[in-house]
C-alpha positions in Angstrom: 46.8 -53.5 -7.4 43.4 -53.4 -9.1 43.2 -54.6 -12.7 41.7 -52.4 -15.4 38.9 -54.9 -15.8 38.1 -54.8 -12.1 38.1 -51.0 -12.2 35.8 -50.9 -15.1 33.5 -53.4 -13.4 33.4 -51.1 -10.4 32.7 -48.2 -12.7 29.8 -50.0 -14.4 28.4 -50.9 -11.0 28.7 -47.2 -9.9 26.8 -46.2 -13.0 24.1 -48.8 -12.5 23.7 -47.7 -8.8 23.6 -44.1 -9.9 20.8 -44.9 -12.4 18.9 -46.7 -9.7 19.2 -43.7 -7.3 18.2 -41.2 -9.9 15.6 -43.4 -11.8 12.6 -41.9 -10.0 13.6 -38.5 -11.2 14.7 -39.6 -14.7 11.5 -41.4 -15.4 9.3 -38.6 -14.4 7.1 -36.7 -16.9 8.1 -33.2 -17.9 6.3 -30.5 -16.0 3.3 -29.2 -17.8 4.1 -26.3 -20.1 1.9 -23.3 -20.6 1.2 -21.9 -24.1 4.3 -20.4 -25.5 4.5 -16.7 -24.7 7.6 -14.7 -25.6 7.0 -12.2 -22.7 6.0 -14.7 -20.1 8.0 -15.2 -16.9 10.9 -15.7 -16.9 11.3 -13.8 -20.2 9.5 -10.6 -19.3 11.6 -8.0 -21.1 10.0 -5.0 -19.3 12.1 -5.4 -16.2 15.5 -6.7 -15.0 15.1 -9.8 -12.8 17.7 -10.7 -10.1 19.2 -14.2 -10.6 21.2 -15.8 -7.8 23.1 -19.0 -8.2 24.2 -20.7 -5.0 26.8 -23.5 -5.0 29.6 -24.7 -2.7 32.6 -22.4 -2.7 34.8 -25.3 -3.9 32.6 -25.8 -6.9 32.8 -22.1 -7.9 36.5 -22.2 -7.4 36.7 -25.3 -9.7 34.7 -23.4 -12.4 37.1 -20.4 -12.0 40.3 -22.5 -12.1 39.2 -25.0 -14.8 36.8 -22.9 -17.0 37.7 -24.6 -20.3 36.6 -28.0 -18.8 33.0 -26.6 -19.0 32.1 -29.2 -16.4 28.8 -29.0 -14.6 28.6 -28.6 -10.9 25.4 -28.8 -8.7 23.8 -25.6 -7.6 20.5 -23.9 -6.6 18.9 -21.3 -8.9 16.9 -18.3 -7.6 14.9 -16.2 -10.0 13.9 -13.2 -7.9 12.1 -15.1 -5.0 11.5 -18.4 -6.9 13.8 -21.3 -6.1 14.7 -24.1 -8.5 16.9 -26.5 -6.5 19.4 -29.0 -7.7 20.3 -27.5 -11.1 23.6 -28.0 -13.0 25.8 -25.0 -13.8 29.0 -24.8 -15.9 31.1 -22.2 -17.7 30.2 -22.1 -21.4 31.3 -20.4 -24.6 34.3 -19.9 -26.8 35.5 -16.3 -27.3 33.2 -15.0 -24.6 34.6 -17.5 -22.0 38.2 -17.0 -23.3 37.9 -13.2 -22.9 36.7 -13.5 -19.3 39.6 -15.9 -18.5 42.1 -13.7 -20.3 41.0 -10.6 -18.4 41.1 -12.6 -15.1 37.4 -11.8 -14.6 34.8 -13.9 -12.7 32.3 -12.7 -15.3 32.2 -16.0 -17.2 29.2 -16.9 -19.4 27.3 -19.8 -17.8 25.0 -22.6 -18.8 22.2 -23.6 -16.4 20.6 -27.0 -17.0 17.4 -27.5 -15.0 16.9 -30.9 -16.4 20.2 -32.7 -16.1 19.9 -33.9 -12.4 16.1 -34.4 -12.6 14.4 -35.2 -15.8 11.0 -34.1 -14.4 12.2 -30.6 -13.8 11.9 -27.5 -16.0 11.8 -23.8 -15.3 8.5 -22.5 -16.7 8.8 -25.1 -19.5 12.4 -24.3 -20.2 15.0 -27.1 -19.7 18.2 -25.0 -20.2 19.3 -21.4 -20.4 22.6 -19.6 -21.2 23.7 -16.6 -19.2 25.7 -14.4 -21.6 28.2 -12.0 -20.2 28.1 -9.1 -22.8 31.8 -9.5 -23.8 31.2 -8.1 -27.3 28.4 -5.6 -26.8 29.0 -2.5 -24.7 25.2 -1.7 -24.9 24.2 -5.1 -23.4 20.9 -5.1 -25.3 21.8 -6.2 -28.9 21.0 -9.8 -28.3 17.5 -9.2 -26.9 16.7 -6.7 -29.6 17.8 -8.9 -32.5 15.8 -11.9 -31.3 12.7 -9.8 -31.0 13.2 -8.8 -34.7 13.6 -12.4 -35.8 10.4 -13.3 -33.9 8.5 -10.4 -35.3 8.7 -11.8 -38.8 7.3 -15.1 -37.7 10.5 -17.0 -37.2 11.2 -19.5 -34.4 13.6 -17.5 -32.2 14.8 -18.0 -28.6 13.5 -15.8 -25.9 16.0 -13.6 -24.2 15.9 -11.1 -21.3 18.2 -9.0 -19.2 19.1 -10.1 -15.7 21.3 -9.0 -12.8 23.4 -12.0 -11.8 25.0 -13.1 -8.6 26.9 -16.3 -7.8 27.1 -16.8 -4.1 28.1 -13.4 -2.8 29.8 -12.3 -6.0 27.9 -9.7 -8.0 28.7 -10.5 -11.7 26.3 -7.8 -13.0 24.2 -7.4 -16.2 23.8 -10.6 -18.2 21.5 -11.8 -20.9 19.5 -14.9 -20.2 18.7 -16.8 -23.4 16.5 -19.8 -24.0 18.6 -22.7 -25.4 17.6 -24.3 -28.7 17.1 -27.9 -27.7 14.4 -30.6 -27.7 12.2 -28.4 -25.4 12.5 -25.5 -27.8 11.6 -27.7 -30.8 8.5 -29.0 -29.1 7.2 -25.4 -28.7 7.8 -24.5 -32.4 7.4 -27.6 -34.5 4.7 -30.2 -34.9 7.4 -32.9 -35.2 10.1 -32.3 -32.5 11.9 -35.7 -33.1 14.1 -34.7 -36.0 17.7 -33.9 -36.4 19.0 -30.6 -34.9 22.4 -29.4 -36.1 24.7 -26.6 -34.9 27.0 -26.4 -37.9 30.4 -24.9 -37.3 33.1 -23.4 -39.6 32.4 -23.1 -43.2 30.2 -26.2 -43.4 27.4 -24.0 -42.1 27.0 -22.4 -45.5 26.0 -25.9 -46.8 28.0 -25.5 -50.1 29.1 -29.1 -50.1 27.6 -32.5 -50.7 27.8 -36.1 -49.5 31.0 -36.8 -51.5 32.7 -34.2 -49.3 31.2 -35.3 -46.0 34.0 -37.6 -44.8 37.0 -35.9 -46.3 39.5 -35.0 -43.6 40.1 -31.4 -42.8 43.7 -30.1 -42.7 44.5 -29.4 -39.0 44.9 -25.8 -38.2 48.2 -24.9 -36.6 47.8 -25.0 -32.8 44.6 -27.1 -33.0 44.0 -30.8 -32.4 41.3 -33.0 -33.7 38.1 -33.2 -31.6 38.6 -35.9 -28.9 36.6 -39.1 -29.3 34.9 -40.5 -26.2 33.5 -43.9 -25.4 29.9 -44.0 -26.9 28.7 -45.2 -23.5 29.4 -41.7 -22.0 27.2 -40.0 -24.6 24.1 -42.0 -24.0 21.2 -39.7 -23.1 19.7 -41.3 -20.0 17.0 -38.6 -19.5 18.3 -35.2 -18.4 21.4 -35.3 -20.6 24.5 -37.3 -21.6 25.7 -39.7 -19.0 29.1 -38.0 -19.1 27.7 -34.7 -17.9 25.6 -36.4 -15.2 28.5 -38.4 -13.8 30.8 -35.3 -13.6 28.1 -33.2 -12.0 27.7 -35.8 -9.3 31.5 -36.1 -8.7 32.0 -39.5 -10.4 35.3 -38.5 -12.1 36.9 -41.9 -11.5 34.1 -43.6 -13.5 34.5 -41.2 -16.3 38.3 -41.5 -16.4 38.1 -45.2 -17.2 36.1 -44.6 -20.4 37.6 -41.2 -21.5 40.9 -42.0 -23.3 41.6 -38.6 -24.8 41.9 -35.4 -22.9 41.4 -31.9 -24.3 44.7 -30.0 -24.8 45.4 -27.1 -22.4 44.3 -23.7 -23.4 46.4 -20.6 -23.0 45.0 -19.5 -19.6 47.0 -16.3 -19.5 45.6 -15.0 -22.8 42.2 -16.5 -22.5 42.5 -18.9 -25.4 40.5 -22.0 -25.0 41.8 -25.4 -26.2 41.8 -25.4 -30.0 40.0 -28.4 -31.4 38.5 -28.9 -34.8 36.3 -31.6 -36.3 37.8 -34.3 -38.5 35.4 -33.8 -41.4 32.4 -31.9 -42.6 29.8 -34.3 -41.2 31.4 -34.1 -37.8 31.4 -30.3 -38.1 27.6 -30.3 -38.6 27.5 -31.1 -34.8 24.3 -33.2 -34.6 22.6 -32.2 -31.3 19.6 -34.7 -31.2 19.4 -38.4 -32.1 23.2 -38.6 -31.5 22.9 -42.2 -30.4 21.3 -43.2 -33.7 22.4 -40.7 -36.4 20.8 -40.8 -39.8 22.1 -38.4 -42.4 20.2 -39.4 -45.5 17.9 -36.3 -45.3 20.9 -34.0 -45.0 22.6 -35.5 -48.0 19.4 -35.2 -50.1 19.1 -31.6 -49.1 22.7 -30.8 -49.9 22.3 -32.5 -53.3 19.2 -30.5 -54.2 20.9 -27.3 -53.0 24.2 -27.7 -54.8 23.8 -30.1 -57.7 20.3 -29.8 -59.2 19.9 -27.6 -62.3 17.4 -24.7 -62.0 14.3 -26.4 -63.4 14.7 -29.4 -61.1 15.8 -27.3 -58.2 12.6 -25.3 -58.2 10.6 -28.6 -58.3 12.5 -30.1 -55.4 13.6 -27.3 -53.1 10.2 -26.9 -51.4 10.4 -30.6 -50.4 13.7 -30.3 -48.5 13.6 -26.6 -47.3 11.0 -24.4 -45.6 11.6 -21.8 -48.3 9.3 -19.2 -46.9 11.0 -19.4 -43.5 14.4 -19.2 -45.2 13.4 -16.0 -47.0 12.2 -14.4 -43.8 15.5 -15.4 -42.1 17.6 -13.9 -44.9 15.6 -10.7 -44.8 16.0 -10.2 -41.0 19.7 -11.2 -41.0 20.6 -8.9 -43.8 18.6 -6.0 -42.5 20.1 -6.1 -38.9 23.6 -7.2 -40.2 23.9 -10.4 -38.2 27.0 -11.5 -40.0 28.0 -14.1 -37.4 25.4 -16.4 -39.0 24.6 -18.0 -42.4 24.9 -14.8 -44.5 28.3 -14.0 -43.1 31.0 -16.2 -41.6 28.6 -19.2 -41.7 28.6 -20.0 -38.0 26.0 -19.1 -35.5 22.7 -20.6 -36.5 21.0 -24.0 -36.1 19.3 -26.0 -38.8 16.5 -28.4 -37.9 15.3 -31.2 -40.1 12.0 -33.0 -39.5 10.3 -35.2 -42.1 13.1 -34.4 -44.6 12.5 -30.6 -44.6 15.0 -28.2 -43.1 14.5 -24.9 -41.2 17.1 -22.3 -40.3 17.1 -21.0 -36.7 18.7 -17.7 -35.5 21.2 -18.0 -32.7 23.9 -16.0 -30.8 22.8 -12.5 -31.9 25.0 -10.5 -29.5 27.1 -9.2 -32.4 24.2 -8.2 -34.7 23.9 -4.6 -35.9 27.3 -4.7 -37.5 29.6 -5.5 -34.5 30.8 -8.7 -36.3 31.6 -7.1 -39.6 33.7 -9.8 -41.4 36.1 -7.1 -42.6 33.5 -4.8 -44.1 34.0 -1.2 -43.1 31.3 1.0 -41.6 30.1 2.5 -44.9 29.8 -1.0 -46.3 27.7 -2.2 -43.3 25.4 0.7 -43.5 24.9 0.2 -47.3 24.9 -3.6 -47.2 23.2 -4.6 -50.5 19.7 -5.9 -50.0 19.7 -7.7 -53.4 22.8 -9.6 -52.5 22.6 -10.0 -48.7 25.8 -12.0 -48.3 29.2 -10.9 -46.8 31.2 -12.7 -49.4 30.8 -14.0 -53.0 27.2 -15.1 -53.5 28.1 -18.6 -54.8 29.5 -19.4 -51.3 25.9 -19.2 -49.9 23.7 -21.5 -52.0 20.6 -20.9 -50.0 20.7 -17.2 -50.7 22.1 -17.5 -54.2 19.7 -20.1 -55.5 16.5 -18.8 -53.8 17.0 -15.1 -54.8 17.8 -16.0 -58.4 14.2 -17.1 -58.7 12.0 -14.0 -59.2 9.0 -15.1 -57.3 11.2 -16.0 -54.3 13.1 -12.7 -54.7 9.9 -10.7 -54.7 8.7 -12.5 -51.6 12.0 -11.8 -49.9 11.8 -8.1 -50.7 8.3 -8.2 -49.3 9.6 -9.4 -46.0 12.3 -6.7 -46.0 9.5 -4.1 -46.5 7.4 -5.8 -43.8 10.3 -5.4 -41.3 11.0 -1.8 -42.5 7.4 -0.9 -41.7 7.2 -3.0 -38.6 9.9 -4.1 -36.0 12.7 -2.3 -37.8 10.8 1.0 -38.5 12.3 3.9 -36.7 9.0 4.6 -35.0 9.2 1.1 -33.4 12.8 0.2 -32.9 14.1 3.5 -31.5 11.5 3.7 -28.7 12.2 0.0 -28.0 15.9 0.8 -27.6 15.0 3.7 -25.3 12.9 1.3 -23.1 15.7 -1.2 -22.8 18.2 1.5 -22.1 16.1 3.1 -19.3 15.5 -0.4 -17.9 19.2 -1.4 -17.9 20.8 2.0 -16.9 20.7 1.7 -13.1 22.0 -1.9 -13.3 24.8 -0.9 -15.7 25.8 2.0 -13.4 26.1 -0.5 -10.5 27.9 -3.2 -12.6 31.6 -3.2 -11.4 32.5 -6.3 -13.4 31.2 -5.1 -16.8 33.9 -5.3 -19.5 33.3 -1.7 -20.4 33.1 1.4 -18.3 29.7 2.9 -17.6 30.6 5.8 -19.8 31.3 3.4 -22.7 28.0 1.8 -22.1 26.2 5.1 -22.3 28.2 6.3 -25.2 27.8 3.2 -27.4 24.0 3.7 -27.5 24.7 6.5 -30.0 28.4 6.7 -30.7 30.9 4.3 -32.2 33.3 2.6 -29.8 35.8 1.4 -32.4 39.2 3.1 -32.7 39.7 5.4 -35.7 42.6 3.7 -37.4 43.4 2.2 -40.7 42.8 -1.3 -39.5 39.2 -0.5 -38.5 37.2 -3.7 -38.2 39.9 -6.3 -38.6 39.1 -7.9 -35.2 35.8 -9.1 -36.6 37.4 -11.2 -39.3 38.8 -8.5 -41.6 41.5 -9.4 -44.2 44.2 -7.2 -42.8 46.6 -7.2 -41.1 47.6 -10.7 -42.2 50.2 -12.5 -40.1 53.2 -13.5 -42.3 53.2 -17.2 -43.1 57.0 -17.3 -43.7 60.0 -15.2 -42.7 63.4 -14.7 -44.1 66.1 -17.1 -42.8 67.7 -14.3 -40.9 64.4 -13.5 -39.1 63.7 -17.2 -38.3 67.2 -17.6 -37.0 66.8 -14.5 -34.8 63.5 -15.7 -33.4 65.0 -19.1 -32.5 67.9 -17.4 -30.7 65.7 -14.9 -28.8 62.4 -16.8 -28.2 63.1 -20.4 -29.0 60.5 -20.5 -31.8 60.9 -20.7 -35.6 57.7 -18.9 -36.7 55.4 -16.1 -35.7 52.6 -18.6 -35.3 54.5 -20.4 -32.6 55.3 -17.0 -30.9 51.6 -16.1 -31.2 50.7 -19.0 -28.9 53.1 -17.9 -26.2 52.5 -15.5 -23.3 54.1 -12.6 -25.1 54.6 -9.5 -22.9 55.2 -5.8 -23.5 58.7 -6.2 -22.3 59.4 -8.6 -25.2 58.7 -5.9 -27.9 62.2 -4.5 -28.2 63.7 -8.0 -28.6 61.0 -8.8 -31.2 61.8 -5.7 -33.2 65.5 -6.8 -33.2 64.4 -10.0 -34.9 62.0 -8.8 -37.5 61.6 -6.2 -40.2 59.6 -3.2 -39.1 56.6 -4.4 -41.3 56.5 -7.9 -39.9 57.0 -6.7 -36.3 54.0 -4.3 -36.8 51.9 -7.0 -38.3 52.6 -9.4 -35.4 51.7 -6.7 -32.8 48.5 -5.7 -34.6 47.4 -9.3 -34.6 48.5 -10.0 -31.0 47.2 -6.9 -29.3 44.7 -5.2 -31.7 44.7 -2.3 -34.1 46.4 0.2 -31.9 49.5 -2.2 -31.5 49.1 -2.1 -27.8 47.1 -4.1 -25.2 43.5 -2.9 -25.3 42.7 -0.6 -22.4 41.1 -2.2 -19.4 37.4 -3.1 -19.7 37.5 -3.3 -23.5 38.0 -7.0 -24.5 36.9 -8.9 -27.6 34.9 -7.5 -30.4 33.5 -4.6 -28.3 35.8 -2.0 -29.7 34.2 -2.7 -33.1 30.8 -1.7 -31.9 29.0 1.0 -33.9 26.7 3.4 -32.1 23.5 1.3 -32.0 20.8 4.0 -32.6 23.0 5.9 -35.1 23.7 2.8 -37.1 20.1 1.7 -37.2 19.0 5.2 -38.4 21.6 5.1 -41.2 20.9 1.5 -42.1 17.1 2.2 -42.3 17.7 5.1 -44.6 20.1 3.2 -46.9 17.6 0.3 -47.2 14.8 2.7 -47.9 16.9 4.2 -50.7 17.8 0.8 -52.1 14.2 -0.3 -52.1 13.3 2.9 -54.0 16.3 2.4 -56.4 17.8 5.7 -55.2 20.9 3.8 -54.2 22.7 0.8 -55.7 21.3 -2.4 -54.2 22.9 -5.0 -56.5 26.6 -4.9 -57.5 28.1 -6.9 -60.3 26.4 -10.2 -60.1 27.8 -12.5 -57.4 30.3 -10.3 -55.6 28.3 -9.9 -52.4 29.5 -7.2 -50.0 33.2 -7.8 -50.1 33.7 -9.5 -46.7 36.7 -11.5 -45.8 36.4 -15.2 -46.4 39.7 -16.3 -44.8 38.2 -18.9 -42.4 36.3 -20.6 -45.1 39.3 -20.6 -47.4 41.3 -22.4 -44.7 38.8 -25.1 -44.3 38.0 -25.5 -48.0 34.5 -24.0 -47.8 
């Protein structure tokens, strides 16, 4: 029997041999990059390109049966007639991946890494793209449209385009291909691309905390485990990516297993729930994406101190040194205008922040639920009339970048100037409505032929102008709304009945089970009518029944895209002209639910 020491020696030797084999590739220079052009191949948004990914059948089967592993497998990538061989492909995502799994659909979102197996390779200057599956957008064009608006105001924004995707002989249908924010992206947009890139998660993304809070432990959410820790050796970037990813992609699972002590918990495959993990503290939740092997957080702590601790007179002297204020004002203007509440001004989640030379920049990301789909519990009327003077979903003091900048009149006036610039430019009805029409006409034949789309073709057509959400009293809850709230505690009688019928003591435990329609009568015998209704509304959605086929995720919250934009444009025009209220009682924001940030102490 081999000793652990001997096995590790073999593993180290394997790694060394691997590095010798791939060294000629890893040491190569990056392919020359043409001047950055948003409309250059492969991001020409005037047509739908065909993308084909070819891999061994066993590798695709592994992706389908182990989606939450998010493990790379080798593949070839075809963009129309252009071949990029030996790329790495894996399932990616959280809700978007979980929904595909839960609906037993092959339409998984995918990551394609052109650089992992060969450092010298890129695809027209791009090292990595995400292929997004449209799980929350019946129109399939929100992501492209939103990134174009961010870019129009002079912000660094990923390029995105619509593709028609195949994996081997499986037609997955209409996807969005998005440029990933990584070191390659930073080199295109910043003079100094060697700084710290963060992808903050949970409520830490609002940056309303300081160094003294950085290492305080989070309370573990029920059903979640702490983020597994891996041997640092596996995270060393050896050229194209972390050693862990490279070893797995090349089939060296045995070498990885010797260093990887903690495995991810199993997700609920039947309901499409990925493994629930959470960071140990705020600093870990900032999710440093560059310089991971030598982290340095002093600039972050200084920024947070200025943002949260300095009095107004000192704040105005120092904020320009630690924040690209002009860029932040543009970001706030675009986010609030198009209602991208999945980012800093809303739940505090989907955006990056980049620090170079001690100065921070906010970067837009994951815009597929812009234009009000992710509503944070704000009803349709509130989304249309979202206040431009307080462009935050919740209380203003939860968002110190917005709060402190817009308190200063010169900054506020500049921000309003950017709102007006967008209203007269990319968000003017003369520009954005024809652009939507162009995208719709381009996508229509592909949507009609897409048999794997999460929505029917009729839903796709309808949601361009009509709301897809169900007309019931819990409108919008699926996007983070405050109701219905699952009961935290039950009466002793209810708890006893649940134990007898289902072997659980709380509704939270039952929520993680594979609950079926046939279980509903037994549930109603255990609970009061109110608690049974609340459980079913949380488990299956606002209509207290499984969503109809081809309508997963946040899609049923989608507002008619063109109709919403027309109404939003008119409301902002009226607010700018002071014909409509634009600033409620100071500090209240727009009344969005803050439940996630309350849980994590944000």
